Backbone bond lengths (Angstrom), bond angles and torsions (degrees), N, CA, C in turn:
res aa  C-N    CA-C-N  psi(-1)  N-CA   C-N-CA  omega(-1)  CA-C   N-CA-C  phi
1 X - - - 1.450 - - 1.515 111.52 -
2 X 1.330 112.50 -43.42 1.575 116.55 173.94 1.590 109.55 -57.08
3 X 1.309 119.28 -41.53 1.426 119.39 -178.29 1.558 109.76 -63.17
4 X 1.295 116.73 -42.24 1.475 118.57 -174.72 1.639 108.08 -68.25
5 X 1.336 112.78 -32.72 1.508 114.94 177.75 1.529 110.65 -67.48
6 X 1.373 115.66 -41.34 1.443 121.29 -178.44 1.628 107.86 -68.51
7 X 1.345 115.27 -36.27 1.503 117.07 -178.75 1.524 106.92 -72.13
8 X 1.349 122.39 -34.12 1.420 122.00 -177.86 1.628 108.68 -72.76
9 X 1.360 116.85 -35.52 1.433 120.18 174.19 1.497 110.96 -61.06
10 X 1.313 116.80 -42.63 1.445 121.95 -178.57 1.534 109.78 -66.59
11 X 1.347 114.17 -38.72 1.451 119.76 -179.49 1.605 109.14 -61.88
12 X 1.283 115.45 -43.96 1.539 119.57 177.70 1.546 108.53 -72.51
13 X 1.273 121.77 -47.75 1.479 123.92 -167.00 1.537 109.13 -75.90
14 X 1.302 119.82 -21.27 1.494 123.12 178.63 1.510 111.77 -86.46
15 X 1.383 116.02 -0.56 1.456 121.76 177.52 1.573 116.57 74.48
16 X 1.321 115.48 15.36 1.434 123.36 -179.19 1.513 105.25 -64.69
17 X 1.336 115.50 -48.64 1.472 120.82 -172.83 1.496 111.55 -62.22
18 X 1.361 118.12 -50.26 1.440 122.33 -176.92 1.504 109.83 -66.58
19 X 1.322 117.03 -32.70 1.529 121.54 177.99 1.512 111.35 -68.06
20 X 1.351 113.94 -32.85 1.522 115.17 -179.36 1.559 104.89 -73.17
21 X 1.374 118.89 -33.29 1.412 118.87 175.53 1.562 116.93 -61.50
22 X 1.347 112.76 -39.07 1.499 116.70 173.68 1.573 110.96 -64.18
23 X 1.250 116.44 -43.71 1.561 122.89 176.33 1.550 105.36 -56.42
24 X 1.401 117.03 -52.28 1.452 117.95 -177.78 1.493 113.50 -55.10
25 X 1.339 119.31 -42.91 1.498 124.53 173.65 1.486 110.62 -57.25
26 X 1.393 118.84 -43.86 1.428 123.24 -178.69 1.447 111.80 -63.60
27 X 1.345 113.74 -41.40 1.519 116.86 -178.31 1.568 109.71 -69.04
28 X 1.265 118.90 -29.41 1.519 121.05 173.50 1.589 108.92 -64.92
29 X 1.204 117.28 -36.63 1.488 117.78 179.15 1.579 106.11 -68.38
30 X 1.274 118.41 -38.87 1.459 118.14 176.96 1.457 116.94 -59.38
31 X 1.350 115.99 -44.19 1.389 124.59 177.65 1.503 115.60 -68.57
32 X 1.334 115.16 -45.27 1.450 120.33 -178.70 1.499 112.89 -64.64
33 X 1.320 118.69 -30.74 1.399 118.43 -175.92 1.573 107.84 -108.87
34 X 1.328 116.47 17.96 1.452 120.18 178.35 1.473 115.27 47.84
35 X 1.295 114.89 50.28 1.483 122.91 177.56 1.473 108.06 -97.49
36 X 1.410 118.37 151.74 1.439 121.66 175.49 1.479 107.02 -72.16
37 X 1.297 118.57 134.30 1.420 128.00 179.73 1.541 106.76 -60.92
38 X 1.261 120.37 119.22 1.419 125.16 176.05 1.578 108.30 -108.39
39 X 1.352 111.24 104.95 1.424 116.02 -176.82 1.558 115.67 -72.50
40 X 1.349 114.61 -22.79 1.479 116.00 172.51 1.505 112.82 -65.41
41 X 1.443 114.43 -38.12 1.422 118.57 178.72 1.570 110.77 -66.46
42 X 1.316 112.74 -45.57 1.458 117.80 178.59 1.535 115.03 -56.46
43 X 1.283 109.74 -44.01 1.535 117.39 177.18 1.541 108.94 -64.75
44 X 1.283 117.87 -43.25 1.462 121.13 175.22 1.535 112.22 -56.66
45 X 1.294 116.19 -45.40 1.501 122.68 179.68 1.468 109.92 -59.62
46 X 1.340 116.08 -51.20 1.370 123.83 177.54 1.501 115.49 -52.13
47 X 1.306 115.20 -55.99 1.371 121.83 -174.17 1.549 112.49 -69.99
48 X 1.346 114.98 -33.37 1.456 123.10 172.49 1.438 110.33 -59.97
49 X 1.399 116.16 -49.69 1.446 121.08 -177.74 1.591 111.67 -60.38
50 X 1.329 113.81 -42.85 1.477 117.32 -179.54 1.580 108.66 -61.94
51 X 1.341 113.21 -47.61 1.446 119.01 -174.41 1.588 107.77 -63.12
52 X 1.329 113.94 -49.80 1.487 119.36 -175.54 1.573 114.14 -62.80
53 X 1.332 113.63 -41.30 1.501 117.93 -179.97 1.401 112.70 -66.60
54 X 1.455 114.16 -49.87 1.466 117.64 -179.49 1.594 115.86 -64.12
55 X 1.357 109.74 -31.70 1.467 111.69 174.10 1.512 114.10 -69.52
56 X 1.234 116.96 -35.99 1.547 120.69 171.42 1.517 114.25 -62.38
57 X 1.407 112.93 -43.54 1.393 117.51 -172.05 1.549 114.80 -83.18
58 X 1.374 115.88 -26.59 1.443 116.26 -175.81 1.573 115.00 -125.40
59 X 1.355 112.90 25.02 1.409 116.95 -178.55 1.583 110.04 -96.05
60 X 1.357 119.28 19.87 1.411 121.42 176.15 1.453 113.93 100.51
61 X 1.368 116.68 2.84 1.474 117.61 -178.82 1.514 111.64 -113.20
62 X 1.355 116.84 2.05 1.452 125.52 -177.42 1.610 106.40 -56.61
63 X 1.280 117.24 146.31 1.363 120.53 177.27 1.527 112.16 -82.26
64 X 1.290 118.66 171.41 1.552 121.82 -171.29 1.522 110.22 -63.50
65 X 1.359 119.11 -24.47 1.467 116.21 -177.46 1.568 110.55 -78.74
66 X 1.336 118.33 0.72 1.445 119.08 173.64 1.493 113.38 -97.78
67 X 1.295 114.53 -1.61 1.631 116.68 -177.05 1.473 108.82 -65.48
68 X 1.316 122.36 -24.60 1.510 120.43 -176.80 1.487 106.62 -68.48
69 X 1.327 123.98 -4.23 1.347 121.20 -177.94 1.519 117.43 -89.78
70 X 1.375 110.47 4.90 1.501 118.61 -171.98 1.500 113.32 -60.37
71 X 1.391 120.19 -32.67 1.456 120.14 175.44 1.466 115.07 -62.77
72 X 1.244 119.85 -32.25 1.473 120.55 178.25 1.489 111.75 -98.27
73 X 1.279 120.52 -1.73 1.521 119.33 -172.98 1.470 113.94 -58.43
74 X 1.306 116.06 -38.77 1.495 116.89 -178.37 1.498 111.85 -66.90
75 X 1.275 119.82 -40.06 1.390 125.43 175.43 1.573 113.22 -64.54
76 X 1.327 112.63 -38.71 1.536 116.98 174.30 1.514 110.53 -65.22
77 X 1.360 116.40 -42.27 1.415 119.25 -179.20 1.460 113.18 -65.31
78 X 1.291 119.83 -37.54 1.510 123.47 175.95 1.500 107.57 -65.25
79 X 1.358 118.26 -48.45 1.498 119.59 176.68 1.466 112.86 -57.64
80 X 1.342 121.10 -38.85 1.334 124.67 176.72 1.552 115.07 -62.41
81 X 1.367 112.92 -40.77 1.487 120.28 174.75 1.511 111.82 -59.83
82 X 1.303 117.42 -43.53 1.433 122.03 -178.88 1.517 109.65 -67.69
83 X 1.333 116.88 -34.47 1.449 122.24 -179.25 1.552 107.49 -70.71
84 X 1.236 118.74 -37.50 1.465 124.47 -175.64 1.572 105.42 -71.96
85 X 1.348 121.80 -37.01 1.487 124.48 174.57 1.422 108.14 -62.28
86 X 1.327 118.68 -44.65 1.508 123.15 -179.03 1.484 109.25 -68.32
87 X 1.291 117.34 -37.48 1.511 119.91 174.14 1.521 112.51 -59.78
88 X 1.312 120.99 -37.74 1.473 123.43 -179.30 1.483 103.49 -72.01
89 X 1.298 121.48 -40.71 1.432 119.83 -178.96 1.539 113.77 -60.13
90 X 1.366 112.68 -47.78 1.581 116.95 -176.64 1.577 106.00 -70.65
91 X 1.183 122.39 -29.71 1.495 122.89 -178.88 1.536 108.73 -55.35
92 X 1.325 116.13 -40.35 1.510 118.78 176.33 1.498 114.46 -66.38
93 X 1.358 118.14 -11.45 1.495 117.34 178.84 1.487 112.72 -95.50
94 X 1.298 115.60 -0.51 1.482 121.12 -175.49 1.517 114.45 -102.90
95 X 1.412 116.36 158.75 1.390 119.45 178.74 1.572 108.21 -71.65
96 X 1.389 113.41 156.12 1.452 120.24 177.44 1.514 110.83 -54.86
97 X 1.281 117.96 -46.96 1.467 122.83 -172.87 1.601 109.85 -57.77
98 X 1.290 111.62 -39.27 1.436 117.56 179.62 1.546 112.59 -70.63
99 X 1.280 117.17 -33.72 1.452 121.39 177.08 1.435 110.54 -71.50
100 X 1.452 120.38 -34.15 1.441 120.87 176.65 1.513 111.59 -64.04
101 X 1.388 116.35 -44.77 1.459 122.55 177.88 1.545 109.85 -60.92
102 X 1.324 113.58 -46.21 1.453 115.16 -178.98 1.492 113.60 -66.11
103 X 1.410 118.26 -32.82 1.349 126.91 174.95 1.512 113.33 -56.75
104 X 1.400 116.00 -45.43 1.451 122.21 177.41 1.559 108.02 -59.99
105 X 1.348 117.81 -48.80 1.471 115.08 -178.48 1.534 113.33 -71.47
106 X 1.362 117.19 -22.70 1.390 120.24 169.34 1.585 116.81 -66.07
107 X 1.273 113.62 -35.11 1.478 121.15 176.20 1.519 110.11 -68.82
108 X 1.373 115.80 -38.90 1.401 118.06 177.68 1.517 115.89 -65.52
109 X 1.389 109.09 -37.30 1.531 117.12 172.06 1.521 109.09 -63.50
110 X 1.263 118.86 -46.60 1.507 121.84 -172.02 1.537 107.35 -67.77
111 X 1.284 121.03 -39.67 1.501 124.05 -176.04 1.524 106.05 -82.10
112 X 1.285 120.17 -17.42 1.553 121.02 170.72 1.554 109.89 -65.26
113 X 1.427 112.60 -26.60 1.516 111.33 179.75 1.524 115.32 -108.06
114 X 1.330 117.36 -27.46 1.410 124.55 -175.32 1.416 113.17 -97.38
115 X 1.331 121.87 129.81 1.516 122.81 -179.15 1.548 111.53 -60.44
116 X 1.380 115.00 132.57 1.476 117.32 176.47 1.466 111.87 -129.22
117 X 1.265 114.32 0.74 1.501 119.70 -177.18 1.514 112.69 -111.88
118 X 1.322 115.83 14.00 1.480 120.14 -178.75 1.583 107.33 89.62
119 X 1.199 115.05 154.27 1.445 121.44 177.96 1.581 109.66 62.71
120 X 1.288 114.45 -131.04 1.548 116.76 177.66 1.523 113.19 -109.47
121 X 1.307 119.64 19.17 1.437 125.24 -176.88 1.501 111.81 -82.54
122 X 1.392 114.51 121.12 1.490 117.49 171.96 1.525 106.09 -127.86
123 X 1.326 118.53 -172.99 1.433 119.90 -176.05 1.534 109.63 -66.21
124 X 1.279 119.41 -30.97 1.450 117.79 -179.98 1.516 112.99 -63.83
125 X 1.326 113.44 -33.62 1.474 120.41 -178.39 1.578 116.76 -75.21
126 X 1.385 113.11 -7.84 1.498 112.52 177.34 1.558 108.68 -81.97
127 X 1.361 115.57 129.18 1.423 123.23 -172.89 1.510 112.93 -49.16
128 X 1.298 119.42 125.71 1.413 124.89 169.99 1.622 111.54 77.07
129 X 1.237 121.95 -2.65 1.435 120.50 -177.04 1.517 114.64 -87.69
130 X 1.318 116.71 -29.01 1.435 125.43 -169.76 1.634 112.07 -46.73
131 X 1.402 118.91 -49.53 1.436 123.47 -174.43 1.462 110.26 -66.60
132 X 1.385 117.52 -37.84 1.410 121.99 -177.32 1.468 116.81 -75.33
133 X 1.354 118.29 -26.57 1.344 121.55 168.65 1.494 116.65 -67.87
134 X 1.293 112.10 -39.51 1.493 119.83 171.61 1.548 110.28 -55.10
135 X 1.392 114.37 -51.23 1.394 120.45 -172.28 1.548 109.05 -67.72
136 X 1.289 122.59 -37.64 1.419 123.44 178.64 1.517 110.70 -63.89
137 X 1.281 114.57 -44.38 1.519 116.26 179.06 1.485 111.71 -63.65
138 X 1.336 115.18 -42.81 1.512 115.88 178.18 1.416 114.44 -60.87
139 X 1.429 113.77 -52.73 1.473 120.25 -178.02 1.560 111.38 -60.26
140 X 1.352 114.21 -39.14 1.468 118.08 -178.85 1.566 107.72 -68.14
141 X 1.242 120.30 -41.41 1.507 121.47 -179.49 1.466 109.16 -66.32
142 X 1.248 120.84 -41.34 1.531 122.17 -162.81 1.562 110.15 -99.53
143 X 1.317 120.04 -15.54 1.438 125.60 176.81 1.548 115.15 -111.81
144 X 1.375 111.33 -55.26 1.547 117.17 -174.40 1.431 112.78 -69.05
145 X 1.424 118.93 -43.40 1.418 120.87 -175.32 1.486 115.12 -66.04
146 X 1.375 122.74 -41.81 1.416 120.19 175.37 1.469 117.26 -67.35
147 X 1.365 114.44 -25.88 1.423 118.54 179.26 1.529 111.11 -80.68
148 X 1.336 119.26 -37.95 1.415 121.10 171.25 1.486 111.57 -60.03
149 X 1.341 112.84 -45.72 1.418 121.60 -179.86 1.514 114.93 -56.53
150 X 1.356 116.45 -32.56 1.444 122.46 175.42 1.480 115.25 -90.85
151 X 1.313 120.58 2.48 1.407 126.19 178.14 1.497 112.88 72.81
152 X 1.277 118.43 26.83 1.502 124.61 179.47 1.536 109.62 -78.77
153 X 1.300 115.43 137.61 1.522 118.30 169.86 1.404 111.25 -74.79
154 X 1.334 113.64 136.29 1.455 121.77 -177.97 1.593 110.43 -82.63
155 X 1.300 115.76 80.45 1.413 120.08 176.73 1.570 116.29 -90.32
156 X 1.378 113.46 -164.89 1.470 118.24 -175.83 1.555 110.05 -60.88
157 X 1.288 118.99 -47.48 1.494 122.43 -178.21 1.491 110.42 -58.21
158 X 1.260 119.24 -43.67 1.465 123.13 -176.49 1.514 108.26 -71.33
159 X 1.387 117.31 -33.52 1.537 120.79 173.24 1.438 109.91 -61.14
160 X 1.400 116.43 -40.33 1.488 119.23 -179.90 1.462 109.10 -66.14
161 X 1.230 119.04 -44.99 1.510 121.64 178.83 1.552 109.23 -55.94
162 X 1.275 117.27 -42.07 1.413 122.84 -176.58 1.530 109.83 -67.59
163 X 1.374 117.50 -40.67 1.447 120.93 179.32 1.595 111.94 -70.11
164 X 1.431 115.05 -36.93 1.398 118.33 174.45 1.506 113.10 -62.37
165 X 1.299 118.87 -44.96 1.472 121.95 176.44 1.482 110.09 -61.65
166 X 1.356 117.53 -42.20 1.463 121.72 -179.93 1.514 112.46 -58.30
167 X 1.320 114.48 -46.17 1.482 123.26 175.66 1.538 113.86 -57.00
168 X 1.350 112.28 -46.56 1.444 119.52 -176.45 1.452 108.03 -65.75
169 X 1.237 120.50 -42.75 1.473 122.37 175.35 1.558 112.22 -60.85
170 X 1.194 115.88 -45.16 1.476 119.01 173.74 1.520 112.84 -50.99
171 X 1.285 113.36 -47.77 1.496 121.72 179.11 1.565 108.58 -59.73
172 X 1.283 112.30 -46.54 1.489 117.88 -174.39 1.563 112.55 -71.95
173 X 1.384 111.33 -14.96 1.444 113.01 175.77 1.537 117.73 -94.29
174 X 1.344 109.84 -9.74 1.444 116.50 -179.28 1.623 113.84 -65.32
175 X 1.333 118.50 -42.82 1.420 116.13 171.48 1.486 118.90 -54.71
176 X 1.347 116.16 -31.54 1.484 122.85 176.02 1.619 106.48 -65.25
177 X 1.342 115.20 -46.94 1.491 116.93 -175.35 1.524 109.29 -71.84
178 X 1.314 117.00 -30.23 1.416 115.94 176.70 1.642 111.18 -67.83
179 X 1.373 113.08 -39.73 1.415 121.24 176.11 1.586 112.36 -60.98
180 X 1.360 113.86 -38.30 1.461 118.71 -167.71 1.540 106.62 -90.31
181 X 1.315 119.74 7.42 1.406 119.60 173.20 1.533 113.85 -58.95
182 X 1.331 111.56 -25.51 1.502 120.97 174.38 1.553 114.52 -69.26
183 X 1.327 113.66 -19.59 1.520 118.02 -167.97 1.482 109.02 -122.30
184 X 1.335 119.81 -35.60 1.455 119.31 -166.44 1.475 112.09 -70.73
185 X 1.293 118.96 143.31 1.403 127.71 170.93 1.571 112.25 -60.87
186 X 1.274 118.07 132.47 1.460 119.31 -177.68 1.455 115.03 -59.64
187 X 1.394 116.51 -21.60 1.485 118.09 -178.55 1.476 112.14 -75.09
188 X 1.369 118.25 -14.06 1.432 119.80 174.73 1.539 117.63 -56.35
189 X 1.345 108.44 -33.11 1.477 116.50 -179.43 1.470 114.93 61.93
190 X 1.317 118.98 42.48 1.514 120.23 178.05 1.498 111.42 -66.71
191 X 1.227 116.48 168.59 1.372 124.15 -172.06 1.587 108.36 -62.41
192 X 1.335 120.51 -51.32 1.428 120.75 173.72 1.506 116.37 -57.08
193 X 1.303 116.36 -36.77 1.459 119.84 174.97 1.592 111.99 -63.48
194 X 1.312 117.18 -30.67 1.460 117.80 -177.65 1.531 109.63 -94.17
195 X 1.260 118.11 -33.75 1.490 118.21 -172.39 1.580 110.78 -103.12
196 X 1.269 115.63 -18.85 1.568 118.30 -167.91 1.574 106.02 84.56
197 X 1.370 109.71 167.66 1.452 117.94 -174.23 1.531 107.77 -67.74
198 X 1.318 120.68 -52.84 1.503 117.90 -174.27 1.493 111.71 -60.41
199 X 1.311 121.58 -47.23 1.415 119.45 -179.70 1.570 114.45 -66.17
200 X 1.328 115.18 -26.79 1.414 121.38 173.53 1.485 109.57 -60.17
201 X 1.352 118.58 -49.08 1.455 124.07 177.43 1.556 110.44 -63.39
202 X 1.341 121.34 -37.28 1.437 118.33 172.41 1.464 116.68 -64.22
203 X 1.339 112.37 -38.95 1.555 120.04 172.21 1.488 111.81 -55.68
204 X 1.426 116.08 -46.90 1.410 116.03 177.14 1.489 118.24 -66.18
205 X 1.329 117.29 -27.03 1.449 123.39 178.39 1.573 109.36 -73.16
206 X 1.238 112.59 -35.90 1.525 119.67 175.49 1.498 108.43 -59.50
207 X 1.314 115.91 -49.89 1.557 121.79 -179.81 1.511 106.55 -58.99
208 X 1.351 119.16 -46.56 1.477 120.91 179.70 1.519 113.54 -56.63
209 X 1.321 113.12 -44.03 1.462 118.82 174.61 1.531 116.05 -57.45
210 X 1.383 114.36 -39.94 1.434 121.20 -179.12 1.508 106.70 -67.09
211 X 1.278 117.67 -38.90 1.492 119.07 -179.90 1.522 109.68 -66.62
212 X 1.340 114.00 -43.43 1.531 118.85 176.05 1.540 112.61 -55.96
213 X 1.333 113.10 -52.55 1.481 117.03 -179.42 1.550 112.20 -59.90
214 X 1.266 115.80 -46.52 1.516 117.20 -179.09 1.494 114.38 -67.01
215 X 1.385 114.07 -32.73 1.425 117.41 174.76 1.477 116.15 -68.74
216 X 1.318 115.01 -36.02 1.484 125.55 178.24 1.553 107.99 -61.85
217 X 1.309 115.09 -40.23 1.513 121.18 179.98 1.466 108.85 -71.68
218 X 1.335 122.75 -33.55 1.446 126.19 -177.38 1.526 111.85 -79.47
219 X 1.360 118.86 -35.83 1.443 120.48 -170.50 1.610 109.39 -131.44
220 X 1.371 111.78 158.92 1.398 115.35 176.73 1.630 109.09 -68.37
221 X 1.443 111.92 151.25 1.490 112.13 -179.24 1.489 118.20 -62.95
222 X 1.403 114.80 -19.49 1.466 120.51 176.54 1.558 117.99 -102.42
223 X 1.334 112.90 12.94 1.435 119.72 -178.20 1.559 109.88 -80.01
224 X 1.345 112.87 159.12 1.462 118.81 -179.69 1.520 110.06 -63.91
225 X 1.308 118.07 -37.94 1.394 120.66 179.88 1.449 114.38 -66.00
226 X 1.396 119.56 -45.38 1.394 119.63 179.96 1.561 111.99 -72.14
227 X 1.254 122.71 -35.82 1.429 124.96 -174.05 1.572 108.89 -71.61
228 X 1.249 115.56 -41.19 1.521 119.64 -180.00 1.566 105.49 -72.18
229 X 1.281 121.94 -35.83 1.466 124.29 -179.97 1.541 107.47 -65.07
230 X 1.373 114.76 -45.12 1.502 119.52 179.77 1.590 111.95 -57.96
231 X 1.343 114.29 -49.39 1.411 120.82 177.26 1.560 110.34 -47.01
232 X 1.388 112.64 -52.16 1.451 121.91 -175.13 1.526 112.00 -65.65
233 X 1.322 115.26 -38.38 1.504 120.59 -179.95 1.538 107.00 -63.66
234 X 1.322 121.20 -40.89 1.343 124.96 -179.70 1.555 114.29 -68.52
235 X 1.349 116.35 -37.96 1.398 124.03 174.84 1.519 108.50 -65.47
236 X 1.283 116.44 -49.72 1.521 121.48 -179.34 1.524 107.95 -62.14
237 X 1.253 121.13 -40.28 1.565 119.16 177.16 1.512 109.41 -64.79
238 X 1.311 118.91 -38.20 1.487 118.61 178.44 1.484 112.23 -63.74
239 X 1.356 117.44 -46.33 1.449 122.38 -176.42 1.622 106.69 -68.09
240 X 1.235 119.49 -40.16 1.401 118.10 177.95 1.477 114.23 -64.90
241 X 1.348 114.71 -45.82 1.429 116.57 -178.82 1.515 117.82 -64.87
242 X 1.438 112.27 -27.65 1.480 115.74 175.18 1.416 117.45 -97.53
243 X 1.381 117.40 20.72 1.423 121.73 176.92 1.552 109.31 -90.11
244 X 1.268 116.66 155.38 1.519 120.57 -174.25 1.574 108.33 -159.84
245 X 1.326 113.82 169.87 1.419 119.83 178.06 1.491 115.30 -62.57
246 X 1.322 112.11 -32.46 1.487 120.91 -176.60 1.541 108.55 -103.98
247 X 1.289 123.95 35.40 1.368 124.58 -179.98 1.467 114.87 -67.66
248 X 1.375 119.58 165.01 1.480 124.16 176.70 1.547 109.47 -57.57
249 X 1.319 114.66 151.52 1.467 121.41 -176.16 1.550 111.17 -52.10
250 X 1.381 117.14 -42.31 1.381 121.07 -173.49 1.573 113.18 -105.62
251 X 1.322 111.99 14.11 1.569 111.66 -176.28 1.537 109.00 -62.57
252 X 1.322 118.88 -47.20 1.393 120.61 -175.02 1.590 112.21 -90.02
253 X 1.329 117.10 -36.10 1.458 118.50 -177.73 1.501 115.92 -76.74
254 X 1.385 113.82 -19.16 1.538 116.15 175.14 1.528 108.65 -112.52
255 X 1.328 116.36 -62.73 1.529 122.03 -170.31 1.517 110.69 -59.76
256 X 1.281 112.12 -54.99 1.481 116.48 -174.71 1.580 110.21 -65.59
257 X 1.347 116.63 -42.40 1.457 120.39 -178.47 1.518 108.97 -76.56
258 X 1.334 121.19 -2.89 1.439 123.01 175.04 1.523 110.17 -89.19
259 X 1.310 121.19 -6.13 1.365 127.86 -177.91 1.643 114.00 -54.33
260 X 1.460 109.90 -49.60 1.452 110.36 176.31 1.518 117.89 -58.23
261 X 1.371 114.59 -38.02 1.456 121.38 176.06 1.494 109.68 -63.58
262 X 1.320 114.89 -43.57 1.528 115.93 174.60 1.452 113.88 -58.44
263 X 1.379 114.52 -39.97 1.456 120.98 -178.46 1.473 109.85 -61.27
264 X 1.305 117.11 -44.03 1.530 119.26 -178.46 1.590 107.71 -69.42
265 X 1.293 118.86 -36.47 1.450 121.68 175.95 1.539 111.32 -59.50
266 X 1.368 113.51 -49.49 1.471 117.81 -177.38 1.568 109.75 -66.62
267 X 1.232 119.61 -37.69 1.480 125.51 178.34 1.533 106.91 -62.22
268 X 1.289 118.61 -56.07 1.466 119.66 176.66 1.472 117.07 -53.12
269 X 1.383 113.32 -40.18 1.459 118.07 177.09 1.545 115.75 -63.75
270 X 1.297 118.91 -39.42 1.412 128.00 177.14 1.462 107.42 -67.12
271 X 1.281 119.30 -46.12 1.449 124.46 -168.11 1.559 112.22 -81.25
272 X 1.267 123.76 -33.65 1.450 127.69 -178.12 1.485 117.30 -113.75
273 X 1.307 117.20 -20.63 1.564 114.61 177.99 1.366 110.96 -113.32
274 X 1.373 123.76 -0.25 1.403 124.55 175.42 1.598 108.05 -131.45
275 X 1.386 113.01 68.57 1.467 121.04 -166.94 1.570 108.47 -65.49
276 X 1.296 118.25 -13.00 1.554 115.87 179.85 1.527 111.81 -75.30
277 X 1.408 116.32 -12.37 1.464 118.68 177.10 1.444 106.49 -89.85
278 X 1.311 122.89 122.75 1.483 123.93 -179.52 1.427 111.30 -67.78
279 X 1.302 117.60 144.80 1.455 121.20 174.43 1.497 115.38 -100.88
């Protein structure tokens, strides 16, 4: 039992779980736009996510509540190195345009962790910006990259998809910011620090409603896309509303970050196991 607990901690702390979430979002884009599944791109997104997250968490800027990871740190560093090597390999399998877009998001990730304004200031330290940088990188990786990879023109509908994904990621990040009220420096100016916990939850619900309204305009109310989105919006609202400063250790890092995987599962259920629902 102790071994399983340690293995689970390593699964979470090595960013495998969150990286699978990004891959799940990317697969949803493939399905919703009837694109051929590109395993090279999915592998690239996974290894880039592991590398990026572990770089941010363990490149010397981690907060004090991460110090308990020291016993597993060497293993995580080795795993990250192997993922980086795999990332380099899969980058040679992708189009130049995809690499340019991925490079922009990579720079955002790097400057999120590395000081660029002199002293110790990085993008993460800019008041109120942290959550939106995360959302842009997630939405870009899971929406923009597969569409560029497929040669799709980025029109209004695709922009709406990007904004919907961005807003959903913001909502899913709010439970983390609520949890981190106990640790974050007040100068970060996170949404819960500015609005308080209750108004932060209301803000998240407003974003979920905007996703609901825009998706209803885009899709029929009985379509696979809308129904699966509706299920996930309800689940996200539930998780957001029940988040707190004293939440369970894995409430955000496992359950909230499992929402994209749940989204993919619900979408596949509606699309392939309930054929009476039009796709």
